[in-house]
Every structure is written in structure tokens, then in C-alpha cells.
C-alpha positions in Angstrom: 29.1 11.4 -10.1 26.1 9.1 -9.5 28.1 7.3 -6.8 28.9 10.6 -5.1 25.2 11.6 -5.2 24.2 8.2 -3.8 26.8 8.5 -1.0 25.6 12.1 -0.2 22.0 10.9 0.0 22.8 8.1 2.4 25.0 10.4 4.4 22.1 12.9 4.8 19.7 10.2 5.8 22.1 8.9 8.4 22.6 12.4 9.8 18.9 13.0 10.0 18.4 9.6 11.7 21.1 10.4 14.3 19.6 13.8 15.1 16.1 12.3 15.4 17.2 9.5 17.7 19.2 12.0 19.8 16.2 14.4 20.2 14.0 11.4 21.0 16.4 10.1 23.6 16.7 13.5 25.3 12.9 14.0 25.3 12.3 10.5 26.7 14.3 11.5 29.9 11.7 14.2 30.5 8.6 12.0 30.5 7.4 8.7 32.0 8.1 5.7 29.7 4.3 5.3 29.4 4.2 8.6 27.7 7.4 8.5 25.7 9.6 5.4 26.0 13.3 5.7 25.0 14.6 4.4 21.7 16.4 1.7 23.6 13.1 0.5 25.2 11.4 0.5 21.8 14.4 -1.5 20.3 14.1 -4.1 23.1 10.3 -4.3 22.5 11.0 -4.6 18.7 13.4 -7.5 19.0 11.2 -9.1 21.7 8.3 -9.2 19.3 10.5 -10.7 16.5 11.3 -13.7 18.8 7.7 -14.2 19.8 5.7 -17.0 18.4 2.5 -15.0 18.9 3.9 -12.2 16.9 4.8 -14.5 14.0 1.2 -15.8 13.9 -0.1 -12.2 13.9 2.4 -11.1 11.2 1.4 -14.0 8.9 -2.3 -13.3 9.2 -1.8 -9.6 8.7 0.3 -10.2 5.6 -2.4 -12.6 4.3 -5.2 -10.1 4.8 -3.1 -7.2 3.5 -1.8 -8.8 0.4 -5.1 -10.6 -0.4 -7.1 -7.3 -0.2 -4.3 -5.5 -2.1 -4.2 -7.8 -5.1 -8.0 -8.2 -5.3 -8.3 -4.4 -5.3 -5.7 -3.8 -8.0 -7.1 -6.6 -10.1 -10.6 -5.2 -10.0 -9.3 -1.6 -10.4 -7.3 -2.6 -13.5 -10.4 -4.1 -15.1 -12.6 -1.1 -14.2 -10.0 1.4 -15.3 -9.5 -0.2 -18.7 -13.2 -0.5 -19.2 -13.7 3.2 -18.4 -10.8 4.2 -20.7 -12.1 2.2 -23.7 -15.8 3.1 -23.5 -17.3 6.5 -23.0 -20.6 4.9 -22.0 -19.0 2.9 -19.2 -17.0 6.0 -18.1 -20.2 8.0 -17.8 -21.8 5.3 -15.7 -18.9 4.4 -13.5 -16.7 7.5 -13.0 -19.0 9.3 -10.5 -19.5 6.1 -8.5 -15.7 5.5 -8.3 -15.0 9.0 -7.2 -17.8 8.7 -4.6 -16.2 5.5 -3.3 -12.9 7.3 -2.9 -14.4 10.1 -0.8 -16.3 7.9 1.7 -14.3 7.9 5.0 -12.6 4.6 5.9 -14.3 4.5 9.3 -17.7 4.5 7.5 -16.7 1.4 5.6 -15.4 -0.3 8.7 -18.6 0.4 10.6 -20.7 -0.9 7.7 -18.6 -3.9 7.2 -19.0 -4.8 10.9 -22.8 -5.1 10.1 -22.4 -6.9 6.7 -19.6 -9.4 7.4 -18.6 -11.8 10.2 -15.8 -10.5 12.3 -13.0 -12.5 10.7 -10.5 -12.0 7.8 -13.2 -11.4 5.3 -14.1 -8.1 6.9 -10.5 -6.9 6.9 -10.0 -7.9 3.2 -13.2 -6.2 2.2 -12.1 -2.9 3.8 -8.8 -3.0 2.0 -10.4 -3.9 -1.3 -13.0 -1.1 -1.1 -10.2 1.4 -0.1 -7.7 0.4 -2.8 -10.2 -0.1 -5.6 -11.2 3.5 -6.5 -7.6 4.8 -6.2 -6.2 2.2 -8.5 -9.2 2.4 -10.9 -8.6 6.1 -11.4 -4.9 5.7 -11.9 -5.4 3.0 -14.6 -8.1 5.2 -16.3 -5.7 8.2 -16.4 -3.2 5.8 -18.0 -5.7 4.8 -20.6 -6.2 8.4 -21.5 -2.6 8.7 -22.5 -2.8 5.8 -25.1 -2.0 7.5 -28.5 -5.2 7.3 -30.5 -3.4 7.8 -33.8 -1.4 4.6 -33.1 -4.6 2.7 -32.4 -6.1 4.0 -35.6 -3.0 2.9 -37.6 -3.3 -0.5 -36.0 -6.9 -0.8 -37.1 -6.0 0.3 -40.7 -3.1 -2.1 -41.0 -5.0 -4.9 -39.1 -2.3 -5.3 -36.5 -2.7 -8.3 -34.2 -4.6 -7.3 -31.0 -1.9 -8.9 -28.8 0.7 -6.8 -30.5 -1.4 -3.6 -29.9 -1.7 -4.6 -26.3 2.0 -5.2 -25.9 3.4 -2.2 -27.9 0.7 0.5 -27.3 -1.4 -0.1 -24.2 1.0 -1.6 -21.8 3.8 1.0 -22.3 1.2 3.8 -21.9 -0.4 2.6 -18.7 2.5 0.9 -16.9 3.8 4.1 -15.2 0.2 4.8 -13.9 -0.1 1.2 -12.7 3.2 1.5 -10.8 2.2 4.8 -9.3 -1.2 3.5 -8.3 0.4 0.3 -6.9 2.7 2.4 -4.6 -0.1 4.6 -3.4 -2.3 1.5 -2.8 0.5 -0.2 -0.9 0.8 2.6 1.6 -3.0 2.8 2.1 -3.2 -0.9 2.4 -1.0 -1.2 5.4 -2.5 1.9 7.1 -6.0 0.5 6.6 -5.3 -3.0 7.8 -4.1 -1.8 11.2 -7.3 0.3 11.7 -9.5 -2.5 10.5 -7.8 -5.2 12.7 -7.9 -2.9 15.7 -11.6 -2.2 15.4 -13.0 -5.5 14.0 -11.0 -8.6 14.9 -8.9 -10.1 17.7 -6.0 -11.3 15.6 -3.3 -9.7 13.6 -0.9 -6.8 14.3 -3.6 -4.2 14.6 -5.4 -6.2 17.3 -2.1 -6.7 19.1 -1.6 -3.0 19.1 -5.0 -2.6 20.7 -3.9 -5.1 23.5 -0.7 -3.1 23.9 -2.7 0.1 24.3 -4.9 -1.5 27.0 -1.7 -2.6 28.8 -0.2 1.0 28.4 2.8 -0.7 26.6 3.7 2.4 24.5 7.1 0.8 23.6 5.3 -2.1 21.9 2.9 0.2 20.1 5.8 2.1 18.6 7.6 -1.2 17.8 4.5 -2.5 16.0 4.3 0.8 14.1 8.0 0.4 13.0 7.2 -3.1 11.8 4.2 -1.9 9.7 6.3 0.9 8.2 9.0 -1.6 7.3 6.5 -3.9 5.7 5.2 -1.0 3.6 8.7 0.0 2.5 9.5 -3.5 1.5 6.3 -3.9 -0.4 6.9 -0.6 -2.3 10.5 -1.7 -2.9 9.3 -4.9 -4.6 7.0 -2.9 -6.8 9.9 -0.6 -7.8 12.2 -3.6 -8.4 9.6 -5.3 -10.7 9.2 -2.0 -12.6 13.0 -1.7 -13.1 13.3 -5.3 -14.1 10.5 -4.9 -16.6 12.1 -1.8 -18.1 15.5 -3.4 -18.3 14.1 -6.5 -20.0 12.3 -4.4 -22.5 15.4 -2.3 -23.3 17.4 -5.4 -24.0 14.7 -7.0 -26.2 
């Protein structure tokens, strides 16, 4: 039954993809390639980028900035979320600030960062960190709220080892929230880095998309967009794989 459902899902995705490509192909015949290039032109641009040494350099620096900012953001977010969940005083001091950070427009951070930082990788990493941090902090905090207080009280009464409490009570409670926050943060990371690179630096995929815009190379812009979407999907796929592996190892232990 599961195999049938899996086959049906893939079949539906293929059908949707074929219909989308067909409509795109038809529409591209009605417009200049600068306005709407055909799927074939975009495919040619895509594979042309993959074989370019310049693209490889841009890809590596974008990955460095994106993953660097992502991991710094979730590390800080984990610490802040746990602190807020364990202390009412810290929660009262930090919660409003974290929510405020989340509501500040990304473009505001970019403009401020252009004043505060040199126009290099540090500015891009900062923008990603400040964008990811509040989202992940709030997810971890929500996870901390689900930790069963009665189990913690029993642990105190029976003087259970703190490492055991962390392993058997805290981690199982907050893990789903960490995974959810990691996925959301992943999508935001790769959207944010393109905007940050486009507006602040002259290297990376975002900057290259800016050059393509200046050259009216719409096919390259779409090809770069496809690449960023694929990077985001792969990143989220790794997160899901780690989560499944963790659950599997726990179920067998």
C-alpha cells in the first residue's frame, strides 16, 4: 500500500512537471527571450553554469557564507531558546527583543549592515545570522515549553543524573521543534543570502545574478534560481535524513 502511495505521489509530481513545462514552452513562443526564455534555453544556461570555473568559485563562497551563517544562527538560537525555557526571568527580558528582531525587515538589516561591516563575507554571514536567530530561538523555546515538568520533578526527587535527564527528557521533547526550526531556517537562509550578495558584495551567486540582470540574461537568472532552490532542497533533505537516522537509532537502542 505504501509503495502504491509513493508511486502515485511521484506520478502526480511528474504530471504536474510536464504540464508546467508545456505551458512554459508555449508561453515562451509568445515573448522575446529576454522577457521569457524557453525551458531549453534555461537548461542550456544551467548546464553552461555547471561547467564554468567562475560559477564553481561563486557556488563555494555562497555555500560557505550560507552554511556559516546558518550554523552560527541555530547555535545561538538553541542557547537562547533553552535559556528562555528554563528561566522565567530570562524569558521576560529576552522574549520581546527576539520577537522584535523577527519583525524587522530583512532589507533594514542589509542597509544597516552595509554601514556596520566591510563589504565582504562578514556582512552576508551577519545578515543570515540575524535573520535565522529569532526564528530558531522561538522554535527551541516552544520545544522547551513541552518538556514534562512532572518528569523533571521526579528526576529531582530521585536525584537522576543530569546527563540522563538531558538525554531522556529534554532532547526528545525539543527535537521535533529543532527539526522544524532547522527546515524553516534553511529556506530563509538561501533566500536571504541571494538578496544579501546581490546588494552588498561582488562575489557569490547573488552577485552573479545581478550581473546577469545587467546583461539582460534572463535565462541565467532563472538557472541561478533553480540552483538555489536545489541547494535548499538538498539542505532540507539532509536535515530530514539526520532526523530519521536519529529516530531509527533510538528505536533500536
